Every structure is written in structure tokens, then in C-alpha cells.
ZAPA-937765 format. One line per field, with one value per residue (C-alpha): residue number from 1; x, y, z. Coordinates in Angstrom, 1 decimal, always signed. Layout:
resi	(NUM	...)
X	(X	...)
Y	(Y	...)
Z	(Z	...)
// end
This chain:
resi	(1	2	3	4	5	6	7	8	9	10	11	12	13	14	15	16	17	18	19	20	21	22	23	24	25	26	27	28	29	30	31	32	33	34	35	36	37	38	39	40	41	42	43	44	45	46	47	48	49	50	51	52	53	54	55	56	57	58	59	60	61	62	63	64	65	66	67	68	69	70	71	72	73	74	75	76	77	78	79	80	81	82	83	84	85	86	87	88	89	90	91	92	93	94	95	96	97	98	99	100	101	102	103	104	105	106	107	108	109	110	111	112	113	114	115	116	117	118	119	120	121	122	123	124	125	126	127	128	129	130	131	132	133	134	135	136	137	138	139	140	141	142	143	144	145	146	147	148	149	150	151	152	153	154	155	156	157	158	159	160	161	162	163	164	165	166	167	168	169	170	171	172	173	174	175	176	177	178	179	180	181	182	183	184	185	186	187	188	189	190	191	192	193	194	195	196	197	198	199	200	201	202	203	204	205	206	207	208	209	210	211	212	213	214	215	216	217	218	219	220	221	222	223	224	225	226	227	228	229	230	231	232	233	234	235	236	237	238	239	240	241	242	243	244	245	246	247	248	249	250	251	252	253	254	255	256	257	258	259	260	261	262	263	264	265	266	267	268	269	270	271	272	273	274	275	276	277	278	279	280	281	282	283	284	285	286	287	288	289	290	291	292	293	294	295	296	297	298	299	300	301	302	303	304	305	306	307	308	309	310	311	312	313	314	315	316	317	318	319	320	321	322	323	324	325	326	327	328	329	330	331	332	333	334	335	336	337	338	339	340	341	342	343	344	345	346	347	348	349	350	351	352	353	354	355	356	357	358	359	360	361	362	363	364	365	366	367	368	369	370	371	372	373	374	375	376	377	378	379	380	381	382	383	384	385	386	387	388	389	390	391	392	393	394	395	396	397	398	399	400	401	402	403	404	405	406	407	408	409	410	411	412	413	414	415	416	417	418	419	420	421	422	423	424	425	426	427	428	429	430	431	432	433	434	435	436	437	438	439	440	441	442	443	444	445	446	447	448	449	450	451	452	453	454	455	456	457	458	459	460	461	462	463	464	465	466)
X	(+0.0	+1.3	+1.7	+0.8	+2.1	-0.7	-0.3	-2.1	-5.1	-5.4	-8.8	-8.8	-11.3	-10.9	-12.6	-13.9	-12.0	-13.0	-15.9	-15.6	-18.1	-16.1	-13.7	-13.7	-10.6	-10.2	-7.7	-6.2	-3.3	-0.7	+1.8	-1.0	-4.8	-6.7	-8.9	-12.0	-13.4	-17.1	-16.6	-14.9	-17.5	-20.5	-21.9	-23.5	-21.4	-23.4	-23.5	-21.9	-20.7	-22.5	-25.4	-24.2	-21.1	-20.4	-17.2	-16.4	-18.2	-16.4	-15.9	-14.3	-12.4	-9.6	-6.2	-6.1	-2.9	-0.1	+2.4	+5.2	+5.4	+2.9	+2.2	-1.3	-3.3	-6.2	-9.0	-12.0	-15.2	-16.2	-14.5	-16.1	-19.5	-19.4	-18.8	-21.4	-23.9	-23.1	-23.9	-27.2	-27.9	-27.5	-29.9	-32.3	-32.3	-33.4	-36.0	-37.4	-37.6	-37.3	-35.0	-34.7	-31.9	-30.8	-30.6	-27.1	-26.8	-29.1	-27.7	-28.9	-30.2	-31.1	-30.4	-27.8	-28.8	-26.6	-27.4	-25.0	-22.1	-23.0	-24.2	-27.4	-28.2	-31.9	-32.8	-35.6	-37.5	-37.9	-38.8	-42.3	-43.6	-44.5	-40.9	-39.3	-41.1	-39.7	-36.2	-34.4	-35.8	-35.0	-31.4	-31.1	-34.5	-35.0	-36.8	-38.0	-36.4	-36.1	-32.6	-33.0	-29.3	-26.2	-23.2	-19.4	-16.9	-13.4	-13.3	-16.2	-19.8	-23.0	-26.1	-29.3	-32.5	-36.1	-39.2	-41.5	-42.7	-43.1	-45.2	-47.2	-47.9	-48.8	-51.0	-52.7	-53.3	-54.7	-56.8	-58.3	-59.0	-60.6	-62.7	-63.9	-64.7	-66.3	-68.5	-69.5	-70.5	-72.2	-74.3	-75.6	-76.7	-80.1	-82.1	-83.9	-81.3	-80.2	-76.4	-73.7	-70.6	-67.8	-67.3	-64.3	-64.1	-65.7	-66.2	-68.1	-71.4	-71.1	-69.4	-68.2	-69.3	-67.2	-68.6	-66.3	-65.2	-67.8	-68.3	-71.4	-72.2	-74.0	-75.1	-75.4	-79.1	-79.5	-77.8	-80.7	-84.2	-82.9	-80.8	-77.0	-74.6	-71.4	-71.4	-68.4	-70.7	-72.5	-70.1	-66.5	-63.9	-64.1	-67.6	-69.8	-73.2	-76.3	-77.6	-80.4	-79.6	-82.1	-80.7	-78.5	-77.4	-74.6	-71.8	-73.1	-74.9	-76.8	-77.2	-79.4	-79.4	-82.5	-84.5	-84.1	-85.2	-88.7	-89.4	-89.7	-93.5	-93.7	-91.8	-94.1	-97.2	-95.9	-95.6	-98.7	-102.4	-105.3	-106.2	-102.6	-101.3	-98.0	-95.6	-94.2	-92.5	-94.0	-91.8	-93.9	-97.0	-99.4	-102.6	-104.7	-102.7	-99.4	-96.9	-95.7	-92.8	-93.9	-90.8	-87.6	-88.6	-92.2	-94.6	-98.3	-100.8	-102.6	-105.4	-106.8	-110.2	-108.5	-106.9	-109.7	-113.4	-113.7	-113.9	-112.7	-109.5	-106.6	-104.2	-101.9	-101.2	-99.3	-97.6	-94.0	-91.8	-90.0	-92.8	-93.6	-97.2	-99.1	-101.6	-103.6	-103.6	-107.0	-106.1	-103.2	-102.7	-99.7	-99.8	-99.8	-97.6	-100.2	-100.9	-103.7	-103.4	-105.8	-105.4	-109.1	-109.6	-107.6	-109.8	-113.4	-116.0	-117.8	-120.7	-121.4	-124.0	-125.5	-129.2	-130.2	-132.1	-132.9	-135.5	-134.7	-134.3	-131.3	-129.1	-125.6	-122.6	-120.3	-116.7	-115.3	-116.0	-114.8	-115.6	-117.9	-120.0	-119.9	-118.5	-120.7	-121.0	-124.2	-124.3	-120.5	-120.6	-119.2	-121.4	-121.3	-123.7	-123.1	-123.1	-126.2	-128.0	-127.1	-130.0	-133.0	-131.3	-128.0	-125.0	-121.7	-119.1	-120.0	-118.0	-120.2	-123.2	-121.7	-119.0	-117.3	-119.2	-122.6	-125.4	-127.7	-130.9	-130.6	-132.4	-130.6	-130.7	-128.4	-127.0	-124.8	-123.5	-121.2	-119.5	-119.4	-121.3	-123.7	-125.3	-127.6	-129.5	-130.4	-132.2	-134.8	-135.4	-136.1	-138.3	-140.2	-140.7	-141.8	-144.2	-145.6	-146.2	-147.7	-150.0	-151.0	-152.0	-154.0	-155.9	-156.5	-157.8	-160.2	-161.5	-162.2	-164.1	-167.6	-166.4	-167.6	-165.5	-167.4	-166.4	-162.8	-162.9	-165.5	-163.0	-161.8	-165.4	-166.3	-163.4	-164.3	-168.0	-166.7)
Y	(+0.0	+3.4	+5.7	+9.3	+12.1	+14.5	+18.2	+20.6	+22.0	+19.1	+17.5	+13.8	+11.0	+8.3	+5.1	+4.8	+2.1	+2.7	+4.5	+5.8	+8.0	+11.2	+10.3	+8.4	+7.1	+7.1	+5.2	+8.1	+6.0	+7.8	+6.8	+6.9	+7.1	+10.4	+11.4	+13.6	+14.7	+15.6	+19.4	+19.1	+16.8	+19.1	+22.3	+22.2	+19.3	+16.0	+14.4	+11.1	+9.3	+6.1	+5.6	+8.5	+7.0	+3.3	+1.5	+1.3	+4.6	+7.0	+10.6	+13.6	+16.0	+18.6	+18.1	+20.5	+19.4	+16.8	+15.9	+13.4	+13.1	+11.8	+10.8	+12.0	+13.5	+15.7	+16.1	+18.4	+18.4	+21.9	+23.7	+21.2	+21.8	+25.5	+24.5	+21.8	+24.3	+26.7	+24.0	+23.5	+27.2	+26.9	+24.0	+26.0	+28.8	+26.3	+24.6	+27.8	+26.1	+28.3	+28.0	+29.5	+31.9	+34.0	+37.8	+39.0	+42.5	+45.5	+47.6	+50.7	+48.9	+45.6	+42.9	+40.1	+36.6	+33.6	+30.2	+27.3	+29.7	+31.7	+35.4	+36.1	+39.7	+40.5	+44.0	+45.9	+45.9	+42.1	+42.3	+42.4	+46.0	+45.2	+43.9	+46.9	+49.1	+46.7	+46.3	+47.5	+44.6	+41.9	+41.2	+37.7	+36.6	+33.7	+34.4	+32.1	+33.2	+32.1	+32.1	+33.8	+34.2	+32.2	+32.9	+32.8	+35.2	+34.0	+33.6	+36.0	+34.8	+36.6	+35.3	+37.2	+36.2	+37.3	+37.2	+38.0	+34.5	+34.0	+37.0	+36.7	+33.1	+34.2	+37.0	+34.6	+32.2	+34.9	+36.3	+32.8	+32.4	+35.8	+35.0	+31.8	+33.5	+36.4	+34.0	+32.2	+35.4	+36.7	+33.6	+34.3	+37.9	+38.4	+41.4	+42.9	+41.9	+44.4	+44.2	+46.2	+47.3	+49.9	+52.8	+51.6	+54.2	+57.6	+59.0	+62.0	+60.3	+57.1	+55.2	+51.6	+49.7	+46.7	+43.7	+40.8	+39.8	+41.5	+45.2	+47.0	+50.3	+53.0	+55.8	+59.4	+59.3	+56.3	+57.9	+60.1	+61.1	+64.7	+66.2	+65.9	+68.0	+66.3	+62.7	+63.6	+65.8	+62.8	+59.8	+59.3	+56.6	+53.8	+54.7	+51.8	+51.9	+49.8	+49.3	+47.5	+45.5	+47.0	+45.1	+42.1	+41.4	+38.9	+40.0	+43.5	+44.8	+48.1	+49.4	+52.0	+53.7	+55.8	+52.6	+52.0	+55.5	+57.0	+59.3	+63.0	+62.7	+59.7	+61.7	+64.6	+62.4	+60.9	+64.4	+66.1	+65.5	+67.2	+70.5	+71.3	+74.7	+74.8	+77.4	+77.0	+78.8	+79.4	+77.6	+77.5	+79.1	+77.1	+78.1	+76.3	+77.3	+77.7	+74.9	+75.4	+73.6	+72.9	+70.9	+69.9	+68.2	+68.1	+70.1	+70.7	+72.5	+75.6	+75.5	+78.7	+77.8	+77.7	+81.2	+83.1	+83.0	+86.0	+84.8	+88.2	+88.1	+87.8	+86.3	+84.9	+88.4	+89.6	+86.3	+86.0	+82.9	+82.7	+84.2	+82.5	+81.4	+80.2	+77.6	+74.7	+71.1	+70.0	+66.7	+64.2	+61.2	+59.1	+56.7	+59.5	+61.8	+64.6	+67.4	+69.9	+73.2	+76.1	+79.7	+80.5	+77.7	+79.8	+82.8	+83.5	+83.5	+86.8	+85.6	+82.5	+84.3	+86.4	+85.8	+88.9	+88.8	+91.2	+93.7	+93.3	+96.6	+96.2	+98.2	+98.8	+100.1	+102.5	+101.1	+103.3	+106.5	+107.0	+109.1	+106.5	+106.1	+104.0	+100.6	+99.1	+96.0	+94.0	+90.8	+90.5	+90.8	+93.8	+95.7	+98.9	+101.8	+103.9	+107.7	+107.7	+105.6	+107.6	+110.1	+111.1	+114.5	+115.5	+115.0	+116.8	+115.5	+112.1	+112.9	+115.9	+113.6	+110.4	+109.3	+106.0	+104.2	+105.6	+103.1	+103.6	+102.0	+100.6	+98.2	+95.2	+95.7	+92.8	+89.9	+87.3	+85.1	+83.0	+86.1	+88.0	+90.8	+93.0	+96.2	+98.4	+101.7	+104.3	+106.3	+103.5	+103.4	+107.2	+106.8	+104.1	+106.2	+109.2	+106.9	+105.7	+109.2	+110.1	+107.2	+108.1	+111.6	+110.1	+108.0	+111.1	+113.0	+110.2	+110.2	+114.0	+114.2	+114.6	+117.3	+120.9	+124.1	+124.5	+121.0	+121.7	+124.8	+123.6	+123.6	+127.1	+128.5	+126.9	+128.6	+132.0	+131.6	+131.0)
Z	(+0.0	-0.9	+2.1	+1.4	+3.5	+4.4	+4.8	+7.1	+5.2	+2.9	+2.3	+2.8	+2.7	+5.2	+6.4	+9.9	+11.7	+15.3	+17.0	+20.6	+22.4	+21.9	+19.1	+15.8	+14.0	+10.3	+8.0	+6.0	+4.5	+6.5	+9.2	+11.7	+11.8	+11.7	+14.6	+14.7	+18.0	+18.6	+18.5	+15.1	+13.6	+13.4	+14.6	+17.0	+18.3	+18.8	+22.3	+21.2	+18.1	+19.1	+16.8	+14.6	+12.8	+11.9	+11.2	+7.5	+6.8	+4.4	+5.8	+4.3	+6.5	+6.5	+8.2	+11.0	+12.8	+12.6	+15.4	+15.7	+19.4	+20.1	+16.5	+15.6	+12.8	+13.9	+11.4	+11.3	+9.2	+10.1	+7.2	+4.8	+6.5	+5.5	+1.9	+2.1	+3.6	+0.8	-1.7	+0.2	-0.1	-3.9	-3.9	-1.7	-4.3	-6.9	-4.7	-3.2	+0.3	+3.3	+6.3	+9.8	+10.4	+13.3	+13.0	+14.0	+12.7	+11.9	+9.1	+7.3	+4.2	+5.7	+8.3	+8.5	+9.4	+10.2	+8.7	+9.2	+9.4	+6.4	+6.5	+4.7	+3.7	+3.7	+2.4	+4.0	+0.7	+1.1	+4.8	+6.2	+6.7	+10.3	+11.0	+9.4	+12.0	+14.7	+13.2	+16.3	+18.3	+15.7	+16.7	+18.2	+16.8	+14.5	+11.2	+8.4	+5.2	+1.6	+0.0	-3.4	-4.3	-3.5	-5.7	-5.5	-7.0	-6.1	-2.4	-1.8	-1.5	-2.0	-0.2	-0.3	+1.6	+1.3	+3.6	+0.7	+0.0	+3.7	+4.5	+1.3	+2.3	+5.8	+4.4	+2.0	+4.8	+7.0	+4.1	+3.5	+7.2	+7.3	+4.3	+5.9	+9.2	+7.3	+5.3	+8.5	+10.2	+7.0	+6.8	+10.3	+9.5	+7.8	+6.7	+9.6	+12.2	+14.8	+15.4	+17.2	+15.4	+15.4	+13.0	+11.0	+8.2	+7.5	+4.0	+2.7	+2.2	+4.2	+7.0	+7.2	+10.3	+11.3	+13.2	+14.1	+10.6	+8.4	+7.4	+6.3	+4.7	+6.6	+4.2	+5.5	+4.7	+7.1	+10.1	+11.2	+10.4	+10.4	+7.6	+8.1	+6.2	+7.3	+8.6	+10.9	+12.9	+14.3	+14.0	+15.1	+14.4	+16.8	+18.0	+18.8	+17.1	+17.0	+13.5	+11.6	+8.5	+5.9	+2.9	+2.3	-1.2	-1.7	+0.5	+0.8	+3.9	+3.9	+7.4	+9.2	+12.5	+11.9	+11.3	+15.1	+16.0	+16.1	+13.3	+14.1	+13.6	+15.9	+18.6	+18.0	+18.2	+21.5	+23.0	+21.6	+21.1	+19.3	+21.0	+22.0	+21.3	+19.4	+18.0	+14.6	+11.7	+8.3	+5.8	+2.6	+1.1	-1.1	-2.9	-0.2	+2.9	+4.7	+5.7	+9.2	+10.8	+14.4	+15.4	+13.7	+10.4	+11.5	+9.4	+9.5	+7.2	+8.2	+5.7	+4.5	+6.0	+9.4	+9.1	+10.7	+11.6	+9.3	+5.7	+4.5	+6.6	+4.1	+6.6	+4.0	+2.6	+5.7	+6.8	+5.6	+5.4	+8.7	+10.7	+14.0	+14.4	+17.4	+16.4	+17.7	+16.5	+15.1	+13.5	+13.5	+11.1	+12.3	+9.3	+6.7	+8.9	+8.6	+11.0	+10.6	+12.3	+13.0	+14.0	+14.3	+16.8	+19.3	+18.6	+19.7	+16.9	+17.4	+15.3	+17.4	+19.5	+16.8	+16.2	+14.3	+11.1	+8.4	+9.6	+13.3	+15.2	+17.5	+19.8	+18.3	+20.1	+18.1	+18.0	+15.3	+13.4	+9.9	+6.8	+5.3	+8.5	+11.7	+12.7	+15.3	+17.4	+17.6	+19.8	+19.4	+15.6	+13.8	+11.4	+9.3	+9.1	+6.0	+6.3	+4.1	+6.7	+9.8	+9.5	+7.5	+7.2	+5.6	+8.0	+7.5	+9.9	+11.4	+14.6	+15.2	+15.8	+17.2	+19.5	+20.2	+22.9	+21.9	+21.7	+18.8	+17.5	+14.0	+11.8	+10.2	+6.4	+5.5	+7.5	+5.8	+8.5	+6.2	+4.9	+8.2	+6.5	+8.6	+7.4	+9.5	+9.2	+11.8	+9.1	+8.6	+12.3	+12.3	+9.3	+11.0	+14.1	+12.0	+10.1	+13.4	+14.6	+11.3	+11.4	+15.0	+13.8	+11.0	+13.6	+15.7	+12.7	+11.9	+15.5	+15.3	+11.9	+13.7	+16.2	+16.0	+16.8	+20.0	+20.9	+20.4	+22.6	+25.1	+27.9	+27.3	+27.0	+30.3	+32.1	+30.7	+31.9	+35.3)
// end
């Protein structure tokens, strides 16, 4: 057998000829056998060679040390392991498998990890966004990485790692889990259900409400029965809200807060009844009446027939939009959200006790004097006596003959109850009185047709005879 002289640093392949707990012996065809101790066999060092290495097994190693006294050749597999591991890295690039490596350094552009004695550079662009924010706490931690490059250039090596496939896989897995949980929760939610959620996102015309795994859309029109200009005025991020599912279509949920709240009309009906007096604001004029807002977003109709007892009262003409009106409720329809209002119901009807008819002679109280005659009150109703009906003689100034508060006798010449029209005449009363006197004289004249002159002066002649 040819005996070769080995040199330190030389790579040799030997056959295991003896196995001890801490040492194995190899026939390396030199003046003595080669020895490998546990700490030079693998990293980390195994606990024992028993059960790990067998006699006759071929093992490659590097000559670390040779001595003559005592004669020994010390071998180590560790330098070869690094090369073997690099070859593994090359294979890992091709296979795409991932490995676990320990973070050893935090650099400006990335992190350094150690895998089997090799340094792996992992740029931040290939690291999870969440881990980038925690990079200062990564040193010493073990991460799962994919080797995407392992090349040699002379004695230098370039090894690049990536977490992209790892975090994308984790994200995909989490996404699929979320989808499954979302579908399970969605299957349990039905139209009409009332659920609690949290405001997750606020946009101009809507908010997103998040439940456990499902989100729904809450439009601005469904937040309140009242008009809202900006949704941020009533909702805040993270706010817990109770909503009703008003529509479920596929994976989409339309939500409503106002569906759980009484309408403005319902609230108004709860607090008011027919006969109550309310104060409102005129908001619109219509040919048949005035729309009055009696509470926020609650409107009622003041019909023109309910303006006044006086049919000639043009109430609409002097009411302006924005004017405040005090009215009474005369009718409420909850189903149709209708409220009927009245102004005249708060006022006394001066004609309710009026019983006069055309031709009746009544006492009238003067309430106003004007150029055209007198305004008077009869049984609570207001009437007019034209200047031509004040006397059977010509009158110059009315105030020279009458004063406010005077009571005069007049005859009703016209009384239209439905039109609040009452006309009277003093002149006709005077004429009736004159006629009565005239008729009396006529009767006296008829009684005296058979009387002589002596009869007429009988009493005077008697006195003279005495």
C-alpha cells in the first residue's frame, strides 16, 4: 500500500476504523490514523458518536494538525461543512424552500442573518412591513427566510435572503382564514337583524361599520331622520353603534341607525295631542294654505279655511316665510304623517251668539267712526252703518253727531253670516218712528171728523164763563 504524507489544510477522505463516544478514528493511509473529536465533527457538536457513525463509513475531513510526538493527525469536518452548507444554499435557491436563520446585525439597508455559518443579507425591501417598524428589536431573533441568491466570486460569496414568499404566504393564509370567518358570520346575519358594530371608516357620504369579521355600509341618509350636512358631525372613528340590516345582497350589507329610532313625527305624536297649542314657523306658502314647521322636520298644514273666523280676513297676505305662528292642533294622522293646524280655533268667533235677522231693530254700540260712517258691534258681531244711513237729514261730519261708545238703535238691512257681513241703518229706524207718529195723527184725525168748533174749545169757554 502506498503511504501518502498528508499536509495541514489538505482535504482527505478516510474510512472509519474505530468509534468511541467522543472520538472516531479514520484510516487516511498515512503513518497513523486520523482522529475527529465531537466538536470538530458538526456544529453544534453532537452528544456522542454512538449511533451516529459506523465503522467502514467514508468521511471527508480537513487536516487541522499533525504531530510526531505523540504521533497523531487531527481532522475536522467543520471547514467542509461550511462549503457543504453553501452548496445546500445553492440547492435552496433552486428549490425555493425556506430555512430558519438568526438575526445577527441590523444595518442601514437591511439585516444580516446567520445560517449554518453563512451570513445572509436581507434587504428591508424584502422584509415584512411590520418587521421593518420593529427592526431595532430583531437582533437575536430567528426568522423564516427564503434564499433567493447564493453565488461565489473568487473567495467571496453573495447570499441574499427574502421574507416576501413567507409574509405573502402568511398573508394569503390569514386572508383565506378571514374569508372563511367572514362567510360564517355573514351567513348568520339576515335582513332585519339588529347588530352592534364599530365605525371603521368615514367617508363623505357614508361610514363603514365593522362587526367581528364583516363590514357593512351606513349611508349618511340612514344615520338620522334629520338632515345631516357632514357625517363627521354625528359619527366618530371607533364609535360603537347599533344598526339595523335593511338590505342584504350577496356579501353587501346596507345598514341603518335611523330605522331603530322613532321618526320626528312619531316623537311629536308621542308628546302632543289634538287640542294642544304649538308654536311653529311658516316655511312655505301654497294656494290652499301655509306649511308650518312645528318641530324639527315636523310640518303641518294651516289650511286657508283655518286662518280666521272672518272669511274676509286675508291672513296669507301679511304672513312672511320665517314668521312665527301660534296655532292649535285640530287633527293628526300618524300613518300619513299629517298634522292639521288652526289659527281660528284659538280665537273667539264673534258671530257664534249672533241671532239677528234682516229687519230686526237692535241696539248697536259705536266702536269706530270714519268718513264713510260708523263701525258698530251687535251681539258681538261687527257691522257697518253707511253715512247715508245715519240720519234722514244730511250729515256733514259724522263725529259731530256720534262718539265711540254711543249706543244707537238701528235696523238690520243685510246679515250674511257665512260672509261676516252685517249692514244696518239708523235712518230707517227714524223713518219708522216718524211713520208711526204720522199714522197716529191720522188716527186722531179720523176720530175728530164729527167734532164741532165749539167741541174743540169747550173747555176754554167753560173757564171763561166761570
